[in-house]
Backbone as a ProteinNet text record, in pm:
[ID]
protein_1_A
[PRIMARY]
MARREITGRSAAIATIALACLCLTPPGLSGCAVYKTAAAPSQKDLTVLNPGTSRDRVIAELGPPVRTENIGDHRKDVFTFIQGYSKALKNTLASVIAVEDIATLGAAELAFQKSGDEQAGKKITVAVYYDASDVVTRSETILVTRP
[TERTIARY]
1348.8	1264.1	1119.5	1035.7	894.8	821.2	730.8	653	523.7	494.4	375.3	260.9	149.1	33.4	-60.6	-111.9	-204.8	-345.5	-424	-560.9	-656.6	-783.9	-889.6	-892.8	-905.3	-919.1	-793.7	-678.4	-552.4	-546.4	-596.3	-596.7	-690.2	-804	-899.3	-841.4	-777.6	-716.1	-602.4	-521	-410.1	-462.3	-570.4	-628.3	-683	-752.7	-807.4	-694.2	-590.6	-477.3	-408.6	-389.3	-326.5	-413.2	-543.2	-634.1	-628.9	-624.6	-616.4	-486.2	-375.1	-246.5	-241.6	-302.6	-296.9	-398.1	-514.2	-620.8	-630	-587.5	-603.1	-520.6	-389.9	-315.1	-368.3	-397.1	-450.6	-587.5	-667	-798.8	-789.6	-699	-683.1	-610.9	-509.1	-429.6	-508.3	-610.4	-686.2	-745.6	-787.2	-854.5	-760.2	-649.4	-556.3	-487.9	-454	-389.5	-485.7	-611.3	-710.7	-731.5	-746	-767.2	-651.8	-529.8	-413.1	-409.2	-434.5	-430.6	-543.9	-656.7	-772.4	-775.9	-670.9	-666.5	-670.8	-716.1	-724.2	-588.6	-592.5	-469.9	-425.9	-299.6	-243.1	-293.4	-340.4	-388.8	-270.6	-282.8	-181.2	-212.6	-144.1	-174	-114.2	-44.6	4.9	-110.4	-229.2	-345.4	-385.7	-333.2	-365.6	-276.3	-177.6	-87.7	-159.2	-124	-183.6	-163.5	-269.1	-263.2	-336.2	-381.2	-452.9	-601	-660.6	-803.4	-888.8	-1005.6	-1099.7	-1140.2	-1159.7	-1198.2	-1092.4	-966	-856.8	-855	-881.8	-886.2	-998.6	-1115.3	-1230	-1204.5	-1139.3	-1107.7	-1016.4	-925.6	-831	-887.1	-956.7	-1000.7	-1146.5	-1221.6	-1363.6	-1443.5	-1575	-1658.5	-1636.3	-1643.2	-1625	-1742.2	-1713.9	-1821	-1897.2	-1833.3	-1899.7	-1838.1	-1921.8	-1876.6	-1938.6	-1856	-1904.4	-1865	-1957.4	-1926.2	-1904.3	-1787.3	-1750.5	-1729.3	-1836.6	-1829.9	-1811.3	-1707.8	-1681.4	-1575.2	-1540.8	-1444.3	-1519.8	-1451.2	-1514.3	-1420	-1479.5	-1403.9	-1468.2	-1388.2	-1433.9	-1366.4	-1439.1	-1381.9	-1390.1	-1276.6	-1267.8	-1226.4	-1284.9	-1242.1	-1215.2	-1097	-1059.5	-960.8	-942.8	-845.1	-719.2	-607.7	-479.9	-423.8	-433.2	-391.2	-243.5	-211.3	-72.9	-44.2	82.6	122.6	101.2	91.5	69.9	185.8	308	425.4	422.1	385.8	379.8	269.1	152.4	42.3	83.5	151.1	195	297.7	390.2	491.7	427.5	337.1	269.4	188.5	116.8	36.9	127.6	242	336	391.4	429.4	483.2	377.3	254.5	147	122	122.7	100.6	210.9	336.1	448.5	438.5	405.4	386.4	279.5	168.2	57.2	95.6	164.4	204.2	309	407.4	514.8	463.4	359.5	306.8	178.5	147.6	26.7	-99.3	-100.3	-218.1	-221.7	-126.7	-126.8	-105.2	-23	1.7	-126.9	-210.4	-338.3	-423.5	-423.9	-505.2	-439	-306.3	-235.4	-223.4	-203.2	-177.5	-289.3	-408.8	-520.9	-550.1	-558.4	-591.2	-721.5	-793.6	-914.2	-874.1	-961.7	-934.5	-910.9	-976.2	-959.3	-817.6	-754.5	-618.9	-520.7	-550.6	-461.2	-500.9	-606.1	-658.9	-573.8	-503.8	-428.2	-481.8	-454.2	-497.5	-618.7	-710.9	-826.8	-787.5	-796.5	-751.2	-867.9	-878.3	-976	-898.8	-924.1	-856.3	-958.3	-922.6	-1000.7	-921	-988.6	-923	-993	-916	-968.9	-937.5	-1035.5	-1021.8	-1046.4	-990.7	-1020.8	-1147	-1179	-1300.7	-1299.4	-1181.7	-1169.6	-1166.5	-1195	-1190.1	-1051.6	-951.1	-813.1	-768.1	-699.4	-655.9	-565.3	-599	-511.7	-433.7	-497.7	-430.6	-512.1	-449.3	-519.6	-464.3	-545.6	-500.4	-556	-471.7	-514.1	-588.2	-708.2	-790.9	-771	-765.7	-760.8	-696.3	-611.8	-553.6	-574.1	-646.7	-673.6	-663.4	-669.6	-682.1	-830.8	-868.8	-1013.7	-1072.9
4772.6	4696.9	4716	4750.7	4776	4643.4	4644	4523.8	4531.4	4426.2	4425.2	4362.4	4428.4	4379.3	4307.1	4195.4	4117.8	4158.5	4198.2	4242.9	4184.1	4198	4159.6	4011.2	3981.3	3843.3	3761.7	3819.1	3749.7	3709	3795	3763.2	3646.5	3643.2	3534.7	3402.1	3403.7	3281.4	3234.6	3327.5	3292	3233.9	3289.8	3239.3	3098.3	3074.7	2941.8	2840.7	2879.1	2788.4	2753.5	2855.3	2831.8	2741.4	2762.9	2678.5	2534.1	2514.3	2378.6	2311.2	2383.6	2325.6	2292	2374.2	2353.1	2250.4	2246.5	2162.7	2026.3	2012.1	1885.1	1771.8	1785.9	1672.5	1623	1711.1	1657.2	1591.6	1648.1	1589.4	1451.8	1436.4	1306.8	1207.2	1253.8	1161.2	1106.2	1175.6	1130.9	992.8	958.6	831.4	713.4	708.7	596.2	595.5	712.4	720.3	670.7	712.4	668	517.2	464.3	320.8	240.9	288.8	218.8	225.2	343.1	358	280.9	266.1	197	47.2	-2.7	-145.1	-228.8	-352.7	-436.7	-452.1	-464.1	-483.5	-628.9	-648.6	-783	-860	-981.5	-1067.8	-1139.7	-1165.3	-1240.2	-1389	-1455.2	-1594.9	-1692.4	-1639.6	-1729.1	-1785.1	-1725.5	-1779.5	-1916.1	-1954.4	-2084.2	-2195.7	-2159.9	-2259.9	-2340.3	-2467.6	-2549.1	-2484.4	-2495.7	-2441.3	-2309	-2248	-2119.9	-2145.8	-2063.3	-2081.1	-2036.7	-2096.8	-2063.8	-1916.3	-1864.1	-1723.4	-1631.1	-1663.8	-1581.6	-1588.1	-1706.1	-1721.7	-1635.9	-1643	-1564.8	-1415.3	-1375.4	-1232.9	-1180.6	-1262.8	-1219.8	-1231.5	-1341.5	-1367.8	-1333.2	-1304.7	-1276.8	-1405.1	-1395.8	-1516	-1616.1	-1743.2	-1844.5	-1842.3	-1880.3	-1889.2	-2020.1	-2118.3	-2246.6	-2313.1	-2377.4	-2453.5	-2592.3	-2693.7	-2832	-2892.3	-2963.5	-3038.8	-3183.6	-3234.9	-3373	-3442.7	-3503.7	-3562.4	-3451.1	-3460.6	-3354.2	-3256.8	-3270.1	-3178.5	-3082.6	-2978.1	-2877.6	-2839.2	-2800	-2751	-2620.1	-2514.7	-2386.3	-2360.7	-2299.7	-2255.3	-2103.5	-2039.2	-1893.1	-1848.8	-1739.7	-1673.8	-1528.4	-1479.9	-1343	-1289	-1157.7	-1091.5	-1069.4	-1124.3	-1100.3	-971.1	-865.7	-733.9	-708.5	-582.5	-538.6	-481.5	-481.1	-421.3	-270.4	-207.8	-63	11.7	-34.2	31.5	24.6	-91.2	-105.3	-19.1	-15.1	69.4	216.2	262.3	401.7	431.7	339.6	359	365.6	272.3	272	399.8	444	566.5	687	692.6	803.9	804.9	687.4	678.3	721.4	676.9	713.9	864.5	923.3	1067.3	1145.8	1104.5	1173.2	1158	1037.5	1016.8	1109.9	1119.3	1201.9	1349.3	1394.9	1536.3	1564	1475.1	1496.7	1493.8	1416.4	1405.8	1487.6	1572.2	1654.9	1570.3	1453.1	1369.1	1268.5	1277.5	1184.8	1040.7	1021.1	884.8	823	905.2	855.2	796.5	863.6	818.5	702.7	709.7	608.8	475.3	478.8	355.6	322	367.7	347.7	199.4	157.4	18.5	19.3	-88.5	-98.1	-128.1	-101	-127.4	-274.5	-362.3	-506.2	-550.9	-489.8	-529.2	-496.3	-394.7	-354.5	-415.2	-493.8	-543.1	-651.8	-730.6	-841.7	-972.6	-1081.9	-1214.3	-1259.4	-1327.1	-1386.3	-1528.6	-1557.1	-1686	-1758	-1886.9	-1971.9	-2080.5	-2092.1	-2192.7	-2271.9	-2397.1	-2481.4	-2494.8	-2475.7	-2483.5	-2591.4	-2683.3	-2795.6	-2774.3	-2801.8	-2781.3	-2912.2	-2920.8	-3035.4	-3005.6	-3090.2	-3074.6	-2947.1	-2891.2	-2766.9	-2642.2	-2656.8	-2547	-2483.4	-2568.5	-2525.8	-2581.9	-2500.3	-2541.8	-2664.7	-2767.4	-2884	-2882	-2828.6	-2812.6	-2719.1	-2673.2	-2590.2	-2622.5	-2597.4	-2619.8	-2511.9	-2467.4	-2367.8	-2438.7	-2390.8	-2451.8	-2382.1	-2248.8	-2172.2	-2036.6	-1992.5	-1859.2	-1799.9	-1688	-1623	-1472.5	-1403.8	-1257.6	-1228.4	-1128.5	-1098.2	-1049
-4770.1	-4859.7	-4815.7	-4907.5	-4877.7	-4863.7	-4771.4	-4746.3	-4825.4	-4900.4	-4983.9	-4905.3	-4899.6	-4825.2	-4920.5	-4875.6	-4956.5	-4915.8	-5012.9	-4984.3	-5086.6	-5055.4	-5148.8	-5178	-5307.4	-5351.1	-5319.8	-5333.9	-5304.5	-5157.4	-5069.5	-4926.1	-4898.1	-4962.6	-4941.9	-4990	-5106.7	-5159.9	-5068.6	-5021.8	-4932.3	-4801.3	-4748.7	-4624.3	-4642.3	-4752.7	-4779.9	-4799.3	-4872	-4893.8	-4762.2	-4678.2	-4548	-4460.8	-4462.5	-4384.9	-4433.5	-4564.7	-4619.7	-4578.8	-4584	-4545.4	-4397.3	-4315.4	-4170.2	-4120.7	-4181.4	-4129.2	-4194.1	-4316.5	-4386	-4325.6	-4302.8	-4247.1	-4113.1	-4015.4	-3890.7	-3910.1	-3999.3	-4022	-4084.4	-4180.6	-4244.9	-4155.7	-4084.9	-4004.5	-3887.2	-3845.7	-3729.7	-3746.5	-3866.1	-3887.2	-3866.2	-3938.7	-3926.8	-3791	-3741.2	-3609.6	-3502.8	-3510.6	-3412.6	-3421.3	-3543.4	-3560	-3500.4	-3522.2	-3469.8	-3317.9	-3262.6	-3116.8	-3049.5	-3119.8	-3061.9	-3096.3	-3161.5	-3195	-3066.8	-3075.9	-2955.9	-2887.9	-2757	-2679.6	-2685.5	-2655.9	-2655.4	-2534	-2556.8	-2449.1	-2384.4	-2255.9	-2182.7	-2197.5	-2288.6	-2318.4	-2216.4	-2117.9	-2012.3	-1929.7	-1941.5	-1869.3	-1923.3	-2038.4	-2097	-2042.8	-1962.1	-1903.9	-1795.4	-1780.7	-1673.5	-1536.6	-1453.8	-1318.6	-1301.7	-1412.2	-1405.3	-1378.8	-1295.1	-1265.3	-1384.3	-1396.4	-1504.3	-1497.4	-1375.9	-1361	-1420.9	-1402.4	-1456.2	-1609.1	-1664.4	-1810.3	-1867.9	-1806.8	-1854.7	-1838.7	-1730.7	-1710.3	-1820.8	-1868.9	-1972.7	-2113.4	-2143.7	-2280.8	-2307.6	-2202.4	-2218.8	-2203.8	-2213	-2195.3	-2308.5	-2277.2	-2382.5	-2480.5	-2605.4	-2704.8	-2691	-2625.6	-2602.7	-2479.8	-2400.8	-2285.2	-2290.4	-2267.8	-2263.9	-2130.1	-2068.7	-1948	-1987.5	-1948.2	-1979.4	-1845.3	-1794	-1659.8	-1558.1	-1476.9	-1379	-1431.3	-1559.8	-1622.4	-1714.1	-1753.9	-1838.6	-1952.3	-2066.7	-2181.5	-2226.8	-2238.9	-2291.6	-2424.9	-2517	-2643.2	-2645.6	-2668.2	-2672.4	-2811.4	-2857.5	-2980.4	-2944.4	-2980.6	-2945.5	-3047.2	-3045.2	-3130.8	-3048.2	-3095.6	-3028.9	-3086.7	-3009.7	-3054.8	-3035.1	-3014	-3004.9	-2867.1	-2829.8	-2702.5	-2709.6	-2594.3	-2588.5	-2654	-2629.8	-2688.2	-2840.7	-2895.3	-3040.5	-3099.7	-3035.4	-3084.4	-3085	-2978.9	-2972.7	-3080.5	-3104.3	-3207.8	-3345.6	-3374.9	-3504.7	-3526.4	-3423	-3434.6	-3460	-3393.7	-3413.9	-3555.5	-3605.9	-3741.9	-3843.5	-3824.8	-3917.7	-3913.1	-3794.5	-3782.1	-3851.9	-3834.7	-3899.9	-4051.3	-4098.6	-4243.4	-4298.3	-4228.9	-4275.4	-4280.3	-4179.9	-4175.9	-4283	-4296.1	-4393.9	-4537.3	-4562.7	-4699.4	-4718	-4620.6	-4624.2	-4644	-4585.4	-4588.6	-4701.9	-4795.7	-4909.7	-4864.8	-4762.3	-4712.7	-4659.3	-4599.4	-4545.3	-4657.4	-4770.3	-4883.3	-4957.5	-4974	-5052.5	-4981.2	-4848.7	-4774.5	-4678.5	-4708.9	-4618.5	-4600.5	-4472	-4438.9	-4362	-4372.6	-4291.5	-4148.6	-4054.6	-3914.8	-3888.1	-3965.6	-3946	-3977.1	-4078.9	-4115.4	-4004.3	-3924.8	-3817.8	-3683.7	-3682.1	-3554.6	-3491.7	-3568	-3513.3	-3566.5	-3495.8	-3539.3	-3459.8	-3529.4	-3463.5	-3424.6	-3295.4	-3243.7	-3176.6	-3203.1	-3135.5	-3061.2	-2930.8	-2848	-2767.4	-2738.9	-2648.8	-2519.8	-2407.4	-2277.5	-2196.4	-2142.7	-2065.4	-1917.2	-1832.1	-1688.2	-1613.8	-1493	-1406.7	-1326	-1229.9	-1149.7	-1066.5	-1041	-962.5	-1049.7	-1178.9	-1275.8	-1285.5	-1288.9	-1309.4	-1444	-1524.4	-1658	-1648.3	-1727.1	-1737.6	-1868.9	-1975.2	-2104.2	-2192.1	-2297.5	-2395.7	-2532.9	-2633.7	-2771.1	-2861.7	-2952.9	-3050.9	-3161.8	-3189.2	-3292.4	-3426.4	-3423.9	-3548.1	-3524.8	-3619.6	-3617.3	-3756.5	-3763.7	-3892.6	-3877.8	-3989.3	-3988.8	-3978.6	-3898.5	-3886.5	-4016.3
[MASK]
++++++++++++++++++++++++++++++++++++++++++++++++++++++++++++++++++++++++++++++++++++++++++++++++++++++++++++++++++++++++++++++++++++++++++++++++++

């Protein structure tokens, strides 16, 4: 069987088509996959249990948005995004990448979500400390989508 060689204009069209098929899915999938992999990490909320030092709470949740001194006691208010575990982020990113490749990028366009929708829940908590800056109690004030 003779082999037919593609030349001229047909070769240029074939090269462009091949480049589009090879480059488009990775280019499109990068956005959603990156957003998912870069989503906020899951916070360790056990730091809100009584007996935890204030320094440990701040190390986990970040600086408080407000601090009140009530006599020799203190109250901090924290607002943070409760993200996802590393395993869940990796699984979601893998599923999105496979979807994008299998659909040649159509899934990226059809099911595109903003980064905020994938970020997790926005949580506001009040943390109360004793005179030694040890957690005595905490209460959730608000839980919303960012």
